[in-house]
C-alpha positions as CSV (number, residue, x, y, z in Angstrom):
1,M,92.9,44.8,36.2
2,N,95.8,43.9,38.5
3,D,96.7,45.7,41.7
4,R,98.9,48.3,40.0
5,Q,96.4,49.1,37.3
6,T,93.5,49.3,39.8
7,F,95.4,51.7,42.0
8,R,96.4,53.9,39.1
9,A,92.7,53.9,37.9
10,L,91.7,54.9,41.4
11,M,94.2,57.8,41.4
12,G,93.3,58.8,37.9
13,V,89.5,59.0,38.6
14,T,90.3,60.9,41.8
15,G,92.4,63.4,39.9
16,L,89.7,64.0,37.4
17,L,87.1,64.4,40.2
18,L,89.4,66.9,42.0
19,V,89.9,68.9,38.8
20,C,86.2,69.0,38.3
21,L,85.6,70.0,41.9
22,V,88.1,72.8,41.7
23,C,86.4,74.1,38.6
24,L,83.0,74.0,40.3
25,F,84.2,76.0,43.3
26,T,86.2,78.6,41.4
27,L,83.5,79.9,39.1
28,P,83.9,83.5,40.3
29,L,87.5,83.5,39.2
30,R,88.3,84.7,35.7
31,L,89.7,82.1,33.3
32,S,92.0,82.9,30.5
33,S,90.4,83.2,27.1
34,F,92.2,80.0,25.9
35,T,91.0,77.9,28.8
36,A,87.5,79.3,28.5
37,S,87.4,78.5,24.8
38,M,88.8,75.0,25.2
39,W,86.3,74.3,28.0
40,A,83.4,75.6,25.9
41,V,84.4,73.4,23.1
42,C,84.5,70.3,25.3
43,C,81.2,71.2,26.8
44,S,79.6,71.7,23.4
45,I,80.9,68.2,22.3
46,L,79.7,66.5,25.5
47,M,76.4,68.2,25.6
48,A,75.4,68.8,22.0
49,Q,71.8,68.2,22.8
50,T,71.7,69.9,26.2
51,P,70.6,73.6,26.4
52,M,73.0,75.9,28.3
53,M,72.1,76.7,31.8
54,P,71.4,80.4,32.5
55,P,73.7,82.1,35.0
56,I,72.7,82.1,38.7
57,S,71.0,85.3,39.7
58,G,72.7,87.5,42.2
59,E,70.1,87.0,45.0
60,W,70.9,83.3,45.1
61,V,74.7,83.6,45.1
62,W,74.9,83.7,48.9
63,L,72.8,80.6,49.2
64,A,74.8,78.8,46.6
65,T,78.0,79.8,48.4
66,L,76.7,78.6,51.8
67,L,75.7,75.2,50.2
68,V,79.2,74.9,48.7
69,V,80.9,75.7,52.0
70,L,78.7,73.2,53.9
71,F,79.3,70.5,51.3
72,L,83.0,71.0,51.3
73,S,83.0,71.0,55.1
74,L,81.2,67.6,55.0
75,M,83.7,66.1,52.6
76,L,86.7,67.4,54.4
77,G,85.3,66.5,57.8
78,K,84.7,62.9,56.8
79,T,88.1,62.6,55.3
80,I,90.0,64.2,58.2
81,L,88.1,62.1,60.7
82,T,88.8,58.9,58.8
83,G,92.5,59.8,58.4
84,W,92.8,60.7,62.1
85,R,91.2,57.3,63.2
86,L,93.5,55.4,60.8
87,W,96.5,57.2,62.2
88,Q,95.5,56.6,65.8
89,V,94.8,52.9,65.4
90,T,98.0,52.4,63.4
91,R,100.0,54.1,66.2
92,Q,98.3,51.9,68.8
93,L,99.1,48.8,66.8
94,I,102.8,49.8,66.4
95,S,103.0,50.5,70.2
96,A,101.4,47.2,71.0
97,T,103.8,45.2,68.8
98,Q,106.8,47.0,70.1
99,T,106.0,46.4,73.7
100,A,105.0,42.8,73.3
101,H,107.4,41.4,70.7
102,L,109.5,38.3,71.2
103,F,113.1,37.5,70.2
104,L,113.3,35.6,66.9
105,S,114.3,32.0,67.0
106,P,117.5,31.0,65.2
107,A,115.5,29.4,62.4
108,L,113.3,32.4,62.0
109,T,116.3,34.7,62.2
110,R,118.0,32.8,59.4
111,L,114.9,33.0,57.3
112,A,114.5,36.7,57.9
113,D,118.2,37.3,57.0
114,Q,117.7,35.3,53.8
115,L,114.7,37.5,52.7
116,N,116.4,40.8,54.0
117,L,113.6,41.2,56.5
118,A,115.6,41.0,59.8
119,E,115.2,44.7,60.5
120,V,111.4,44.9,59.9
121,L,110.2,41.5,61.2
122,V,108.3,41.5,64.6
123,L,107.2,38.4,66.4
124,I,104.4,38.7,69.0
125,P,103.3,36.2,71.7
126,D,99.8,35.5,70.3
127,H,98.7,31.9,69.7
128,S,96.2,32.9,67.0
129,P,98.0,32.2,63.7
130,Y,98.2,35.4,61.5
131,S,100.6,37.8,59.8
132,F,100.3,41.3,58.4
133,C,102.2,44.3,57.2
134,Y,101.6,47.5,59.0
135,G,103.0,51.0,59.4
136,L,102.4,54.1,57.2
137,R,105.9,55.7,57.2
138,Q,108.1,52.7,58.1
139,P,106.2,49.5,57.2
140,R,107.0,46.4,59.2
141,I,105.9,42.7,59.2
142,C,104.2,41.2,62.2
143,L,104.1,37.4,62.8
144,S,102.2,35.7,65.6
145,L,103.8,32.9,67.6
146,G,100.8,30.8,66.7
147,L,101.5,31.1,63.0
148,V,105.2,30.2,63.5
149,E,104.2,27.1,65.5
150,L,101.5,26.1,62.9
151,L,103.5,26.3,59.6
152,T,106.5,24.5,58.4
153,E,109.6,26.4,57.5
154,A,108.8,26.3,53.8
155,E,105.2,27.5,54.4
156,L,106.5,30.2,56.7
157,E,108.9,31.3,53.9
158,A,106.0,31.6,51.5
159,V,104.1,33.7,54.0
160,L,107.1,36.0,54.5
161,W,107.4,36.5,50.7
162,H,103.7,37.4,50.6
163,E,104.2,40.0,53.3
164,A,107.4,41.2,51.7
165,Y,105.5,42.2,48.6
166,H,103.2,44.3,50.7
167,L,106.2,45.8,52.5
168,H,108.1,46.7,49.3
169,R,104.9,48.2,47.8
170,R,104.1,50.1,51.0
171,E,100.6,48.7,50.9
172,P,99.4,50.1,54.3
173,L,100.1,53.7,53.0
174,R,98.4,53.0,49.7
175,L,95.4,51.4,51.5
176,A,95.1,54.4,53.8
177,L,95.2,56.7,50.8
178,A,92.5,54.7,49.0
179,I,90.3,54.7,52.0
180,C,90.6,58.4,52.6
181,L,89.9,59.3,48.9
182,S,86.9,57.1,48.8
183,R,85.6,58.8,52.0
184,F,86.3,62.3,50.5
185,F,84.2,61.5,47.4
186,F,81.6,59.5,49.4
187,F,78.9,60.3,46.8
188,I,80.9,58.6,44.0
189,P,80.5,54.8,44.5
190,L,83.0,54.1,41.7
191,L,85.9,55.0,44.1
192,A,84.6,52.6,46.7
193,E,84.3,49.8,44.2
194,L,87.8,50.5,42.9
195,R,89.1,50.4,46.5
196,D,87.5,47.1,47.2
197,H,88.8,45.6,43.9
198,Y,92.3,46.9,44.9
199,L,92.0,45.1,48.2
200,T,91.5,41.8,46.4
201,E,94.1,42.3,43.7
202,K,96.9,43.3,46.0
203,E,96.5,40.0,47.8
204,I,96.5,38.0,44.5
205,A,99.6,39.9,43.4
206,A,101.3,39.1,46.8
207,D,100.4,35.4,46.3
208,A,102.0,35.5,42.8
209,F,105.1,37.0,44.3
210,A,105.3,34.3,47.0
211,I,104.7,31.5,44.4
212,A,107.5,32.9,42.2
213,H,109.9,32.5,45.1
214,T,108.6,29.3,46.6
215,S,105.8,27.2,45.0
216,R,102.1,27.1,44.6
217,R,101.8,23.9,46.7
218,V,103.6,25.4,49.7
219,L,101.5,28.6,49.7
220,A,98.3,26.5,49.3
221,G,99.4,24.4,52.3
222,A,99.8,27.5,54.4
223,L,96.4,28.9,53.4
224,H,94.8,25.5,54.0
225,K,96.1,25.4,57.6
226,L,94.8,28.9,58.2
227,I,91.3,27.9,56.9
228,T,91.3,24.9,59.1
229,V,92.4,26.7,62.3
230,Q,90.1,29.7,61.6
231,P,92.4,32.3,63.2
232,A,90.8,35.3,65.1
233,P,93.5,37.9,65.4
234,L,92.9,40.8,67.7
235,I,93.5,43.5,65.1
236,P,91.4,46.7,65.3
237,S,88.9,47.0,62.4
238,L,90.3,50.4,61.4
239,A,93.9,49.3,61.3
240,V,95.6,49.8,58.0
241,V,97.2,46.5,57.5
242,A,97.9,44.2,54.6
243,G,97.5,40.7,56.0
244,L,97.4,37.1,54.9
245,S,93.6,37.0,54.8
246,V,91.9,34.0,53.2
247,T,89.1,35.0,50.8
248,A,87.1,33.0,48.2
249,R,88.6,34.9,45.3
250,R,92.1,34.2,46.4
251,V,91.5,30.5,46.9
252,D,89.8,30.3,43.5
253,H,92.7,32.0,41.8
254,L,95.2,29.8,43.6
255,L,93.4,26.6,42.6
256,N,92.7,27.9,39.0
257,P,95.6,30.2,38.0
258,A,94.0,30.7,34.5
259,T,91.0,32.4,36.1
260,R,91.3,35.9,37.5
261,P,88.7,38.0,39.4
262,T,86.9,40.2,36.9
263,W,85.7,43.7,37.8
264,Q,83.1,45.8,36.2
265,P,81.7,49.0,37.6
266,S,78.0,48.9,38.7
267,R,75.4,50.9,36.9
268,R,74.9,53.0,40.1
269,S,78.5,54.0,40.3
270,M,78.8,54.8,36.6
271,L,75.6,56.9,36.7
272,S,76.7,58.9,39.7
273,T,80.1,59.6,38.2
274,V,78.7,60.6,34.8
275,L,76.1,62.9,36.6
276,F,78.8,64.5,38.6
277,F,80.9,65.3,35.5
278,A,77.8,66.5,33.6
279,L,76.9,68.8,36.5
280,G,80.4,70.1,36.5
281,C,80.2,70.9,32.8
282,L,76.8,72.6,33.2
283,L,77.9,74.8,36.1
284,M,81.1,75.7,34.4
285,T,79.3,76.6,31.2
286,A,76.8,78.7,33.3
287,G,79.8,80.6,34.7
288,L,81.2,81.3,31.3
289,V,78.0,82.6,29.6
């Protein structure tokens, strides 16, 4: 799956999980006869060999309600805390780049104008070579002075095309959404695996975008220099950025375009997802009997 398909799969699985979660926590509400009938038919197909669960007795309703509230509080708490940390770190990163940015050189200004990036390109006085796209509402591209000094103009253009792909796709916002959703359903490893695969695929897609506007040789030269120098950017670990990171999968795909990183869900993630949906079917069926 490419980056777009992976992100859609992540959103689709999350949507199904949310529907199942809402169904689980709204059992006391009356369903229409049509909805109840359709759900019973689906459950009978999915669980043809499974006996129906008896309804929960009244004396255990308060305990079940308490457990539901505690579990929902845990899910929401982890998600809100993660979202708040991502927002705070992103604000700190934006503030730091705005106060420490440099004026663009004539050559870099010309290149930025050529790529329509003059309004969103920020140059900071750091001698470690790196670049990244950041910002949730208004994404921007950050270049370090060390990267500009290290790369040739052609290689720098390839890097800017790479970051421009992240900018146009609003990758920082998508990445923050993927992280928060995987934290919300922390007990479903499938979402974390889809998130990690999306992280790889979005970089490969940005490489393809850069190669289409420059060349494979130029981008490979830029990555080779980054590997040689081994940059160590001072970017917070929780910052939601889409940067020019050099990974083994990216290098393999760059050297062998015919090969593409394959992804297959682990047995653990598939088992946990199937069990969650099966539990939802059982509890919904119990509420309808």
